[in-house]
Steps between C-alpha positions, in 0.01 A plus 500: 500500500815541294471590132638231271760584235652284226860565388592348161875457456750430778807678369666758723224759455227241558655382825553861615142607429368185672695584815384862486134401464530244778653766727195717435260225602396351166456125458748427221509214251800486265533277195762440233547267202849411629635388834502774767834519679352700790214252544572390858557855624175618341301212645652559844381861483142385443465519123345242270759392243444311171792421271557319169163611365186695583231273657151538353347578839686834498271610219230650717348840577596523865814705443491867602759548226777319313866607483666380180865489399522761220670251266196270494266590215136579567411251225638202696186292574546503879536880501229553238250334733542787747489757219170354381362495856594869547713426804754784545850402386790709633877489472724519806576870437141589586514303825839644599365850436198441725712403797784754471323833538813694592684416179553776242502363145682596185353253248657433161355316202541511123637270234873579535717687748300399809786332680750781439252764618399298806860425593599865459201609706592255775859626507374859523252417776779347707614851588184537712597191700179299464509356147393155384459353152221262405291349224667358192839570657594483864244329721129418475311794647313263732828378645602857580156575644542195721837626626444878509123548487492736798800707386526799269685401181568645157435227243643487148254260340534345155170367368419282201162519333437149639525644852287802410220277373451387860481832688187652653593783740875543434584871463864619475601856590692527175488269199607471138429300186839573347418373149280256312587251226361159397577230756350200681272404213542140618317596822260785421196455273592807293751783472230745607436303820875505575516880466180553701632281783804725540278801567356338811807631684334838562130412508467525881728801548390815682525865404839560665665192346708533183490306175794557263387497136746451215378741232763366256324161493195512274352183646533626857324821395224298336432287807586728795161667536264585787791539741360568850821651643746770400650426159871579460575508127859430398696497176853435378480761225232755597518774762130594516439228761551455874815283490751585229864559392651847469859628507641148550289451812169336591231725643167447677320828436763758613680254730830355371507130596843403362752564222503265202871440568403341834357201311772237450297229323510514119217571258234768462239260636697476824501879532122479458487233770702727730257787437208285607671352806621843611153652475344209691766524771437874532131436556592254777719754676851452358702819447648592158845472661440138597341424162814627324731316739320171432529543123871577525555164669259279305650276232206305367277198553617143450382340172404840351768602247756373752862525389660156545850569369727535198738260325709574189312826448155333508257621770237269648168620646232309691153640428307186596222711652407620150208261454317702232587704192454837673780416745724373220453826310622693805810281515574526128469879518787501750756386238607652170573188291672159483248325725491121513155444643408182687121470503230240551313305762139426591242626250276759670302563182670833429619578144862609459449711185577835666859386562569499125579875506823410683620268221795723404626497861480121523813325376322171563198379695560158652168360615426208730217324676132472417492813281831450319347482150303822541803730475594387148254745344600788729874534437716456188771297674377222726612170649267262682603273787321290760643642822638825635840336553514401133400855405780645712751257342397621155531862614854443630597343166392800292574785744781746422650786695246782532198269496238473773353161596160578646264250662165679461254217437167679426336191653438350839728222620248229579587269212848426641542688831303552821503879461695783338731522803617139456542561127709811568713332767563207267603735219745679729647168613551397136670832418729476804590142403597628156710775659683241716540217252513683168216285367156377595 
């Protein structure tokens, strides 16, 4: 008799994991609060499909396990029922891992820098000819397991803490928690629970696996304990660690991985990201020569301190991916002065106080969206607007040659945009319209 599995959420990852489970002889039921565009296909393949709500009869104890979209909170009543009944709840990463045994994983989590590290790692792994990218960027892991489950692949995998909350056996060959800072307090019950969830990335690892530990980050050092695999300590400033900088190069023990001049993306934090990606790639079999070659040809990640263009001596940058203060600090550290900061968005419950140390760099902070009033106490010079477009208009009015207009919101986008990508694309469209028309 087939084991019965319930999948909650029919977005791309939910559909992929449903197909993967069905392929491996589970009886799958999938449900979503919205309409399911793949409904007919899923029904035709033998699944039970419920859309526009979760029927009460699905609240039962017959499920072998539940697979939940990571964006759905555990406190949602329908999900909480299964929590209270102690029915295992996984995310699709766990299921993809179970059915792709030949994949080799480099797993990346942390508060900021995940996407840059994962993208760099993917580009480096390409030199081995069997690279794929999955998780928060790229494709759902279950979708790749469905397509390539019997093949050997090197996987650059970006993981959020939401995804890590739903793992059980997942064990990457090399992993990192690149840094920790307050985030997602609108989802997690406490800051401590957020930090603890990140450390799940290495909990199932074996002796020969590697975990990269950032000794420069006090919070990482506080939480990264009881590590079951080999711990590779790294630092941007110290040399008494495994991965370090010396003589304008980056070294792993006595092995030179690359020269600092190979890194073309700006900012010390990006050099740190390159150190991590290079070390992870080395563990997965990439040569130092190919690591250096990748860095020489890598020019950054979209929406992360992305240069949009210059007009009348004013430079415009899209940093829409900066959805918390830690990311904004990294961006602000990349410029000397004369920054016109565009900030605001959905309130994640994170205070902005730590940004006040940059007040002298900020010519003006123009805030918008749900949190627009909260920046008045942070910076000396502020303007509040309703929308990002209005904020950009104000910035154009006051900008002078030598200024930097920086969209680095410190907030998620969900008050006005579907996601940070849409917010960033919209910002770039506005800037390009201004370049063409001379006004907005």
